[in-house]
N, C-alpha and C positions, 0 to 999 in steps of 0.2 A: 504494500500500500504506500502511496506517495503522501507524505505529510506536508502540509502547507508550510511555506517559508516566508519570512519577511526580510527583504533586502539581503537575500542570500544566506541569512542565518537560519539554522534549523529551529523551528518553533517547538516549544515544549509539548510533547504529546499529551492528549487528554484521555479520559476514560472512554470517550466515544471512539477515539482512534483505536484503542485496544479492542473494544467490542467489534469494530468493523474488521480489524485484522484477524480476529479469532472467529468471526462469523457468528457472533452471539449478541445478546442484548446487553445494554449497560447494566441492567439489574443483575445479570449473571456475573459480570465482572465484579460488581459490588459485593455479591455473595462470596466470591473468591477472596477478596481482600478482608472481608469480615470473618474469615476463618469458618465459613460454612460450606467447606468443600463436600461435606456429606450430602448436601443437597444437589451436587453436581455429579454427572457421570464421570468416570475416569478420563474418557476421551475429551469431554468438554473442558475439564480441569487442565488437562495437558495442553490443549489448544490455547487456553487463556494464559497459561504460564509461558508458553512459547512466544505469544504475542507481546507480553510484557517485556521479556528478554530482548526481543528483536527491536522494539521501539525505545527501550530504555526508560520505560514509564516509571515514575515515582509518585505514589499517591500523596495528596496534600494531607499533612498531619492535622491541620485544622478541620478539613472536611471529614476525615475519619473520626476525629474526636466528637464533632458535632453530631455525627450519625449515631454516636453512643450517648448523646446528651451531655457531653462534657467537652470543654475546649482545651483543658489542661493549661489554662492561663490563669494567673493570679494578678489582680490589680493592686498596685501599691501606690498609695497617696502619701506624699511627703510634704510637710509644711514648708521646708526650705532646703533645697538640694545643695545650697552653698554652706550649710551648717555641717561641720565634720561629723557630728553625732549622727545626723541623718544618713550621710554617706556610708558610715561604718555599719549602721544597722541594716541598711539596704544590702550591703555585701553579704552579711550573715544570712539574711532572709533569702537572698537569691541563691546562695549555695545550698541551703536546705531545700528550696523548691526544686532546684536542678537535680539534686540527689533523689528526689521523689518523683521525678519525671514531669515537673511543671516548669513553665516559663513565666517570667515576671514582666508586666507592663507597668511603666512608671508614669505618674502624673505629678508634676511639681506645682504646688500651690503658690510658690513665691511669696509666702506670708500674706496671702490675700484670702480672707475668710469668704468673700463672695464667690470664690471659685470652687468651694467644697462641693456644692451641689452639681456644678458643671463637671467636676472630676468624676463623681460617682456615676452620673448619667453617661459620660463619654466612655468610661471603662466598661460599663454594663452593655453598651452598644456593641462592644467587641466580644460579648458573651463570656466574660471572665467568670470563673467558677466561684470566686470569693474575693474578699478584700483584706488587705493589711493597711490600716489607717493610722497615720501620724498627722492628725488634724491640727488646726489652729487652736482648738479648744472651743468653748461655747460661751458666747456673750448674748445677752438679751437683745433681740432685734436682728440677729444674724441668721442666715439660712441654716437649716438643720440638715443633717445627713442621715436621719433615721430611716428614710426610705432607701433600702439597699436592693431593691428589685428582687427580693426573695432570696438573696444570697447571704451566706454567713460572712462574718467579719471578725477581725481581731484588732484591738486598739493597741497602739504602741506609745508609751511615754506619756500620752495625754488622754485623760478620761473624757468621755462625752456623756453628759447626763441624759438618762432616758434611753440610751442605746444598749440593747441587750446583746453584749458581745464580750468575748474573752479579753482580758487586759494583761499586757506584759510591760514591765517597767523596772527601772532601778528602785531599790528599797530606799526611797528618799529620806524618811525619818532616820533609818539606821545609818545611812551615809552621813547625814548632817550630825548625828551624835558622835560619830567617829571623828569628824573634822573638828568639832568644837572641843571634845574631850582632849584631843591631841594638842590643840593650841593652848588650852588652859593648863594642861600638864607641863607644857614647855615654858610657862610663865607669861603667856599673853592672856590677860584677863579682861581687857577692854576691847570688845569685838564689834565690828561693823559689818553687817551683811549687805551686800550690794547685789541687786537683781535687776534684770530687764523688766519693763512694765508687766504687771501681773496679768491683766486683760483676760481673766478667767482661765488662764492656762494652768491646768491642774498640777503639773510638775513644779511650776514656780510657786504656786500657792502652798503646796505641801512642804517645800524646802523652807519657805518663809515661816510657816507655822512651826516647823520642827526647830528652826533656829531660836524662835522665841521660847519654846518649851525647854530647850537645852540651857539657855541662859537662866531662865526662871528656876530650873532645878538646882542651879549652883548657888542660889541665894546671894549672900554678900560677897561670895568669892569671884563673881563675874558680873559685868554689866554689858549690855548689848543694845545696839541701835540698828535700824533697817533703813537703807536708802534704795528707793525705787527710782530707776533712771527714766522717769517720764520726761525729764528735760535732757535733751541730747547734748547740751553744751559741755565742753570740757571744764569750764569754770565751776559748774555745779559739782562735778566730781572732785576737782582739785580742792574746792572749799571744804567739802566733807572730809577729805583726807587730812587737811590742815587741822580741822577741829579735833579729829581723832588723835592726831599727833600731839597737839597742845594739851588736850585733856589727859591723855595717858602720861605725859611727861611734865605736867604742870606742878606748881608748888603743892605739897601735901599729898601728891598722887604718884610719888616715885615708885611705889610698889606695884603700880599698874603699868602694863605695856600694851600698846594698841596693835591690833591685827585685823586684817580684812579677810572675809570669806566671800568669794565670788560665786555667783549663781550658775555660771556656765563659762565656756571658753570665750564668748564674745565679751563678757564683762571682764574676764581675766586680761584680755588684750588691752582693753581701755585702761584698766588699773596700771598695767605695766607702762603704758604710754604716759600716764599721769606721774608715775614715779620718776620717769626720766625728766619730765618738765620741772618737777620739784627738786630734782637733784638728790633724791633719796635712794637708799639701798634696801632691798628686801632682806629680812632677817636681822636688820640693824635698826633702821628707823621705824619700820612696820613689819609685823609678821604677816604671813599670807598662806591661805589654802584656797584652791579653786576647784569647782566641779568641772569635770572633763579633764582629760590628760592629753592635750595636743602635742604633736611631735616636737614643737619648739619649746615646751615647758622646761626641759633641762637646760636650755641655752640662755635663759634670762637670769642675769645676776648669779646668785649662788645655786640656781635651780629652783623652780617653783613646786612646792608641795601641792599635790592634787588628789582628788577623788576620781579614780579612773572608773568609768562606767563599763560594764561588760557588754559592749555594743554588739559584738559578734554573737554572743550567747542570747542577747535580747532578740536580735533578728531571727536567729535559728529557732528560738522558742516560739516566737510569734508565728512563724511559718508552720512549725509542727502542730501548734494548737489549731490553726486553720485547716491543715490537711486532715487532722483527726476529725474535725467537723465534717469535712467533705466526704470522709469515709463512713459517715453515719453516726458519729458520737452524738448523743443527746445529753440533756441535763442542763442545769443552770450555768450561767456565765461563770468562768473561772478567772482567778487573779493569780498571776505569777510575778512576784517581786524578787528580783535578783540582787545579791549583795554587791556593793562597790568595793574597790580596793584603795586604801589610803597609801599613796606613793610619797614617802617622806623625802624631801630634799632640803636644801639650805634655807629656804624662805621661812621655815617654821621651827627650826631648831632653837634651843635655848639661846637667848640673845647675849652672848658673851661680849663684854666690852661695849654694850649699847650706850651706857651712861656717858661715855666719852664723846659720843656723837650728838648729845643733846645740849 
């Protein structure tokens, strides 16, 4: 049989070409690919197999999957693909999906809540089997993502009120306790927690609440304040750090030393830039612990102490939870909180000789 060509290039053969070559119907070829050879006579099965080999026909994985009611695609919605956390979680989820025979389709929200509904609808149009969602969180007045077109979903890092879905995240309260306990044990008892705007983002809310609880549990042994960076100006941040430094080292307060806890790597980078502007040193003028462990953390000053999130494990766990649902697991929504790892570097160690710099 002659297969149609375009501009001299051999066109990809279709199931209709195979059927014509074998002298059978397309339905017969479909039965062959769906492993229903028992419905075909040996002669017909041999002819179909020979036609496939002659034409070099390869069936579309999507078409085969859809014929079985599954696309083997998983939709992954990410709040911000420029965030290293999101990228690392995506890698873990993608690996687990590939191991299980699934492919991932990515939709980046670009930190725009209005695109959440668009993302769900767009991915559903590609017949994804389920969703892994790292949404913007939920604010009153913003579009909801509760309508998932009948597909299961798993939430990563950020909760979504009213959405009946499994949830995988860092154990934020446990990680904050580890950070604060470490700083206080090292002699930093005047703490400033700096976070990006809360905006209903559950992970930010949980870390902020956990910080307040940690300080309160220490009684007179520690004091703490919270700075929400709703004002993006450098002066706001610089001013807050000056107040912390002066309060911790002022008259009658020599027993207190000031330290910053940063809510994520974005805040960490801003604090590092502020320290340069002020001419201060981590571990001497101010102590420091930051959430997330970017690859540049060991390169700043004496090295920045961080709470490393198990991003690969979070991604893999989210994918596994979703795949279990796709395989028929029933029951109430599950919560998987994974522990962080405190990576101690010079920014938080006991401030030897700090008094000489005040």
